[in-house]
Structures are given as C-alpha cells and as structure tokens.
C-alpha angles and dihedrals in degrees: 000000000000114000092200129061087226091067090049092051090050092052091047091052091048092051090047091053091050091052091046095052 
C-alpha cells in the first residue's frame, strides 16, 4: 500500500468526501 502517511491521509480524505457527497 502507501509507504508514506501522506498517501494514506489523501486516501482517507478521498473516502471521506465520497461518503459526504
């Protein structure tokens, strides 16, 4: 998966947006 925490945060934000929409 993502080696950096940044990538994980990005994915988390994306998922959050999807759920919010």
